[in-house]
N, C-alpha and C positions, 0 to 999 in steps of 0.2 A: 503494499499500500504506500502510496506516495502522499507527503505532505509538504506544503510551500509556507516557508518563512521568510518573509522580508527581511532584509537585512538594513542596518540603521547605519546613517552616517557614511563619510567616505573611506573605502577599504583599500588596502594595499594594491589590489588590482585596479582599481580605478587610477591610483595613482601612476601606476604604471602603464595605463592606457594613455594617460596625458602624456608623459613622456615618449611613449612610443609614437604618437602623434607627431611631436616636436621631431623625432628622428625622420619619421616619412616626409616631414617637410623640408627638412635639410637634405634629404636625399634628393627629394624634387630640385631643389634649388642646384645641387650638384650635378645632377642630371642634366639640366639646363645649360649650365657654366661647361660641363664637360663636352656637350655636343656642339656648342657654339665653338670653344677653342679647338676639337678635333675638326670641325668643318672648315674652320680657317685655316688650319694648318694644310689641310688638303688643297685647298685654294691657293695659298702662298707657296707650297713646294711645288705645285704643279706648273708655274710660270717659269720656273727655271728646269724643270725635267725634260731630259733629252731622252725620252723613252717613246716608244711607238704608239702608246695610247694617249701619252701627254700628262700622266701622272706617275708619281713614284711607284715602282713596281711592289713595294711592301705595303701600300695603303688597303688593298683588297685583302691581304692576309691579316692584317689588324683588324680590320672592320669585320671580317668573318671571324675571327677568335673572339672578338667582343660578342658577336650574335649568338655561337656558340655557348658561350659562358652564360648569355642572358637565357636561352633556352635550358640548358641544365639546371641553372639556380631557380627557374621557374619551375621546372618539372619538379625539383626536389621540395618546392614550397617555400623558398625565400621570398620574402616580400618584395625585394627590390629586383628580381628577375624581370619581372615584365616591363618594369620602369626602364631598365638598361635596355631591353630589347626596343623600347619605344625610341629610347634617346640615340641610338645607333643609327636609325632611319635617316635623320636629317644629314649625317654624314655621308650615309650611302647616295643621298640625292646629290651632295655637292661632288662626291666622287663621279657620278652618273654627268653632271653637267660638265666638268673640266675634261672628261675624256670621251664627250659627244656620245654617250651610250645611255639616251633619252629614254630607251626602252625599261630600264631599272626604276623609273620614278614612278610609274602607277604602282608595282608591286611594293615598292618602300611606302607609299602612302597608305595602302592597305594593311600592311604590315604594322604601320606605325598606330593606325586606328584600332585595329584589333588588339594591339598591345597595350596601348592605353586604356581601351575598354576592359581587358581582363585586369589591369592593375587596380582600376577605380573599383571593379565588381568584386574583386577579392578584399579589398581595403573595406568596402562597404559590408560585405557578408561577414567579416571578422568583428566589425565595429557592432553588428547587431548581435552577434553571439555574446561578445562581451557585455553588452548592456543587459542581455537577458541574464547572464551568470551574475550581474553586479546587484540586480534587484530581487533575485530569488534564490535561496538555497534548497536543494533538493534532497529530501531524507526518505530512506527506504526503509521501511518497518517489516 
């Protein structure tokens, strides 16, 4: 048999949730700054690149590594995985523009939308679950 007892006052879980939200906000700012820096680096290094495609040959390897890390981390439940995956997409778009491979852009846009949606949905689902836990203690008799 279940009985539900409302909890009183701010609990440790509630404080951790507030701290967790601050970490997520900081992660979002880091993702925005990081993608701007990487995209700028791609454009800057492309101007002096003496390669067939017009960009340094290491960029697709770096971007692919970041994308694989993002997919792995999202698949293992890390909150930042979907955010990293979405943050890599503007850098792929910058790479597509400097190398005149514009066919990358629609896929990058779709990927960014899907990964951003997944990041926000996961965050909302976890917030709802935490809110339910804060207000109710479940006792089994």
